[in-house]
KOLGU-311619 format. One line per 8 residues: number of its first residue (from 0); their letters; for each residue x negated, y, z negated of C-alpha. Coordinates in Angstrom, 2 decimals. Each point is the difference from the previous one (the first is absolute). Example, Ala and Ser with C-alpha at 12.3 -4.5 7.8 and 13.67 -1.06 7.14 Angstrom:
# KOLGU-311619
0) as) -12.30:-4.50:-7.80  -1.37:3.44:0.66
END
This chain:
# KOLGU-311619
0) mnttedvk) -28.33:-12.48:5.62  1.56:2.06:-2.79  1.02:-1.96:-3.13  1.68:0.73:-3.32  -2.16:0.57:-3.07  0.67:-1.21:-3.55  -0.69:2.31:-2.93  -1.94:-1.49:-2.92
8) neqdfsvk) 0.31:2.79:-2.57  0.64:3.72:-0.45  -3.50:1.00:1.06  0.22:-2.16:3.11  3.27:1.73:0.88  -1.60:3.46:-0.32  -2.97:-1.04:2.13  2.25:-1.36:2.75
16) lqnakrsl) 1.97:3.27:0.14  -3.23:2.02:0.11  -1.49:-2.16:2.76  3.15:0.39:2.09  -0.76:3.72:0.32  2.72:1.57:2.19  1.50:-3.28:1.25  3.53:-1.00:-0.92
24) vvvhfwap) -0.02:-2.46:-2.91  2.99:-2.28:-0.65  0.00:-1.63:-3.44  2.29:-2.96:-0.74  0.77:-0.46:-3.70  1.13:-3.60:-0.35  0.45:-2.92:-2.40  -0.56:-3.71:0.74
32) waeqckqm) 3.31:-1.02:-1.60  2.05:2.08:2.45  0.75:-1.81:3.27  0.63:3.30:1.80  -3.49:1.16:-0.93  -1.57:-3.11:1.54  1.94:0.59:3.18  -1.06:3.65:0.11
40) ndvldela) -3.65:-1.01:-0.49  0.32:-2.03:3.20  1.57:3.02:1.69  -2.88:2.15:-1.22  -2.52:-2.39:1.54  1.78:0.34:3.36  0.17:3.78:-0.29  -3.72:0.10:-0.72
48) kenanvvf) -0.67:-1.81:3.29  2.21:2.48:1.85  -1.41:3.18:-1.62  -3.78:0.02:0.05  -0.17:3.63:-1.18  2.10:-0.61:-3.15  -1.34:-1.38:-3.29  2.27:-2.60:-1.63
56) ikveaeei) -0.50:-0.83:-3.68  1.74:-2.47:-2.32  0.24:0.61:-3.76  1.39:-2.67:-2.32  2.10:2.39:-2.07  0.07:-1.83:-3.33  -3.68:-1.00:0.11  -1.23:3.59:0.44
64) pevsqkce) 2.51:2.04:-2.09  -2.25:3.08:-0.05  0.38:0.43:3.75  3.72:-0.84:-0.10  0.65:2.59:-2.71  -2.02:2.64:1.83  2.07:-0.62:3.14  3.28:-0.10:-1.99
72) ieavptfv) 0.92:-3.52:1.10  3.30:-1.13:-1.52  0.80:-3.04:2.15  -1.53:-2.25:2.65  -0.43:0.01:2.90  -0.89:3.69:0.26  -2.13:1.64:2.68  -1.89:3.24:-0.67
80) ffknqqti) -1.58:2.02:2.82  -3.21:1.99:-0.53  -2.09:2.43:2.00  -3.10:1.72:-1.31  0.71:-1.75:-3.35  3.35:1.81:-0.25  3.43:-1.67:-0.06  2.00:0.93:3.11
88) grlnganv) 2.85:-2.51:-0.08  1.63:-3.00:-1.67  2.26:-2.89:0.98  1.82:-2.16:-2.53  1.08:-3.52:0.95  -0.62:-2.50:2.80  1.14:2.05:2.99  -2.19:-0.96:2.97
96) pelrnmik) 1.53:2.36:2.61  -0.29:2.98:-2.33  -3.58:-0.96:-0.95  -0.95:0.01:3.68  1.87:3.26:0.45  -1.80:1.71:-2.89  -3.41:-1.18:1.19  0.78:1.51:3.40
104) qhidtvap) 1.17:3.23:-1.66  -3.06:0.39:-2.22  -2.75:-1.30:2.24  -0.55:3.35:1.71  1.06:2.35:-2.77  -2.44:2.49:-1.39  -1.56:-1.13:-3.28  0.53:2.12:-3.12
112) pskesadp) -2.73:2.58:-0.60  -3.29:-1.25:-1.42  -1.55:3.46:-0.40  1.07:2.93:-2.12  -0.45:2.33:2.98  2.59:-1.77:2.16  3.26:1.90:0.52  2.64:-2.30:-1.56
120) neilnnrl) 2.88:1.68:1.85  -1.64:-0.45:3.38  -0.87:-3.62:-0.76  3.53:-0.75:-1.18  1.54:1.64:3.07  -2.29:-2.04:2.26  1.06:-3.15:-1.79  3.70:0.88:0.26
128) kslinsap) -0.37:0.74:3.69  -1.74:-3.33:0.51  2.75:-1.88:-1.85  2.77:1.77:1.90  -1.64:-0.90:3.32  -0.96:-3.56:-0.98  3.13:-1.34:1.77  2.39:1.40:2.64
136) cmlfmkgd) 2.75:-0.02:-2.64  -0.92:0.46:-3.69  2.34:-0.02:-2.96  -1.20:1.35:-3.34  2.30:-1.54:-2.60  0.33:-1.40:-3.51  -0.89:-3.68:0.17  -0.33:-1.85:3.29
144) rtqpkcgf) 2.30:-1.37:2.69  0.58:-3.26:-1.92  0.48:1.65:-3.41  1.19:3.62:0.22  -0.08:1.61:-3.44  2.67:2.67:0.39  3.39:0.20:1.67  -1.09:2.58:2.58
152) srqmisil) -2.96:-2.12:1.10  2.25:-3.07:0.16  2.47:1.83:2.26  -2.79:1.25:2.26  -1.44:-3.51:0.41  3.47:-1.31:0.80  0.48:2.62:2.74  -3.41:-0.64:1.57
160) nehngkys) 0.57:-3.75:-0.03  3.48:0.31:1.45  -1.44:2.06:2.86  -2.75:-2.55:0.64  -2.65:2.54:-0.97  -3.69:-0.88:0.11  -1.49:1.84:-2.95  -2.59:-0.11:-2.76
168) tfdilqdd) 0.50:1.03:-3.62  -2.05:1.60:-2.76  0.99:-0.42:-3.65  -0.36:3.45:-1.59  0.46:-1.52:-3.49  -3.42:-1.61:0.38  -1.84:3.24:0.79  1.01:3.19:-1.79
176) qvrqglkv) -2.57:2.02:1.97  1.83:-0.83:3.24  3.40:0.40:-1.67  -0.66:3.56:-1.18  -2.21:1.03:2.90  2.51:-0.99:2.66  2.64:2.30:-1.48  -2.30:2.98:0.53
184) ysewptfp) -1.49:-1.20:3.31  3.41:-0.47:1.63  1.91:2.62:-2.00  2.55:-2.71:-0.79  0.64:-0.53:-3.74  1.72:-3.40:-0.05  -0.43:-3.61:1.08  0.37:-2.03:2.14
192) qlyvngel) -1.65:1.87:2.88  0.03:-1.36:3.56  -2.65:0.91:2.59  -0.05:-0.89:3.69  -3.13:0.59:2.08  -1.49:2.06:-2.81  2.97:2.37:-0.30  2.34:0.21:-2.97
200) iggldivk) 3.54:-1.06:0.90  1.39:0.59:-3.49  1.62:-1.85:-2.86  3.04:-2.22:-0.33  2.60:2.69:0.70  -1.71:1.06:3.22  -0.30:-3.59:1.18  3.67:-0.67:-0.82
208) dmvkdnel) 0.99:3.05:2.06  -2.12:-1.28:2.89  1.79:-3.35:-0.20  3.39:1.75:0.15  -1.12:2.04:2.99  -1.44:-3.13:1.67  -3.47:1.62:0.12  -2.10:-2.31:-2.17
216) kdilpkde) -0.15:-2.81:2.58  -1.66:2.35:2.49  -3.01:0.83:-2.19  -0.46:-3.14:-2.09  -2.66:-2.46:1.22  1.62:-3.41:0.55  -1.07:-3.31:-1.48  -0.08:-2.10:3.16
224) tksvedri) -0.76:-3.21:-1.93  3.58:-0.30:-1.31  2.80:-1.38:2.13  3.50:1.47:-0.27  1.15:-3.22:-1.66  -2.80:0.28:-2.60  1.05:3.56:-0.72  3.65:-1.01:-0.41
232) reilskdr) -0.92:-2.79:-2.42  -2.19:2.42:-1.95  2.87:2.49:-0.32  2.44:-2.72:-1.07  -2.41:-1.30:-2.64  -0.19:3.26:-1.90  3.57:0.28:-1.28  2.70:-2.51:-0.88
240) vilfmkge) 2.80:2.01:1.65  -0.83:2.08:3.06  2.22:1.78:2.50  -1.17:0.71:3.56  2.03:3.01:1.07  0.03:3.18:2.06  -1.24:2.80:-2.23  -0.23:-0.43:-3.75
248) psgprcgf) 2.56:-0.36:-2.82  -0.03:3.72:-0.76  0.53:0.82:3.68  1.39:-2.85:2.14  -0.16:0.71:3.72  2.88:-2.14:1.21  3.48:-0.83:-1.28  -0.73:-3.70:-0.52
256) srqivdil) -3.07:0.78:-2.11  1.99:2.54:-2.02  2.73:-2.55:-0.74  -2.39:-2.74:-1.12  -1.90:2.43:-2.22  3.28:0.99:-1.70  0.82:-3.66:-0.61  -3.44:-0.82:-1.41
264) nktgvqya) -0.03:3.07:-2.22  3.30:-1.09:-1.58  -1.57:-3.33:-1.05  -2.59:1.80:-2.12  -2.69:-2.36:1.33  -3.36:1.54:0.84  -1.14:-0.47:3.59  -2.77:1.15:2.29
272) hfdilsde) 0.49:1.27:3.53  -1.82:0.31:3.31  0.89:2.63:2.59  -0.08:-1.86:3.32  0.09:3.34:1.86  -3.53:0.68:-1.27  -1.53:-3.09:1.62  1.12:-1.29:3.38
280) dirqglkk) -2.13:-3.16:-0.29  1.79:-1.05:-3.19  3.37:1.07:1.41  -0.32:-2.30:3.00  -2.03:-2.73:-1.68  2.46:-0.51:-2.86  2.80:-0.80:2.46  -2.02:-2.97:1.26
288) fsdwptyp) -1.32:-0.91:-3.45  3.49:-0.29:-1.50  1.90:-0.84:3.19  2.36:2.84:-0.94  0.42:2.71:2.68  1.43:2.93:-1.96  -0.69:2.25:-2.98  0.23:0.37:-2.94
296) qlyvsgel) -1.40:-3.34:-1.24  -0.06:-1.01:-3.67  -2.55:-2.49:-1.39  -0.23:-1.69:-3.40  -3.18:-1.88:-0.98  -1.16:0.13:3.61  3.19:-1.55:1.38  2.48:1.82:2.23
304) iggldvvk) 3.43:0.55:-1.61  1.45:1.73:3.04  1.24:3.35:1.21  2.80:2.31:-1.03  2.87:-2.38:0.80  -1.51:-2.86:-2.01  -0.74:2.27:-2.95  3.57:1.35:0.09
312) emqeagel) 1.41:-3.53:-0.06  -2.24:-0.94:-2.94  1.10:3.11:-1.88  3.69:-0.73:0.58  -0.51:-3.61:-1.13  -1.79:1.14:-3.17  -3.20:-1.81:1.09  -2.34:2.88:0.80
320) kdal) -1.32:0.95:-3.44  -0.82:-3.61:-0.86  -1.79:-0.45:3.30  -2.10:3.10:-0.64
END
């Protein structure tokens, strides 16, 4: 049975990386005073049992500062991924789903070159191809699904979640080789980049256009583990004020939605929106969830305020802005 290994000193760390040869090595930099680190050590023990072909190592960051400095550790817990003694990825924080995801991504990737004669471009392209095909739907982004690190990545995650997408992510900020190489490989200069079945779909603008044209739902793999009610609660939890409408504020697709958008815009209050025309499951499910049969529907802090008539009455009574 595979188990985690503790590092005693800098030399021990080097030996363990050398002995791993071309296997994937996952190194957990931790500290005994951090409760999250203790929890992640338990997770690492379980992952070791599940992945016999992966080497799992624990380094007490403050006790072996030479190794921590070499690996540029700034906080704990941090996980660093190695192959052929070369860094191929990094995960900051106690994010179990993303840790599992990254292990799956890297387990079959091609290791960085160990010989001068190896063609670095060919090896990088093989690695990129392996990453792109490591899941039916892959999103290369800044940060991860729980902590996007740019507005474009945040919007892309929101769209995929709203459409019940089943997808994996790769944080390009943790691997500059992938970040720069992918631009050339796909001839696409910006991020995020979305791939389905190994093919580039495009960036945020393309995906937004596909949502408008009602095309994204046809190509996006679905996460069958989430119920419609779970998805609705997830959407409601993201923003304090959210409007379920036909179309979007810049282009409402029914008169009632247009009227409520005009009213909300006059309040000056920021609000999110969800286009119910883009997702029939949410469109029908929300009627049962809220026991409200028509659209638009306005929610504040997860609670239904009402539709257009209710919002109009609140505006006329001078109550709307305070409620929002």
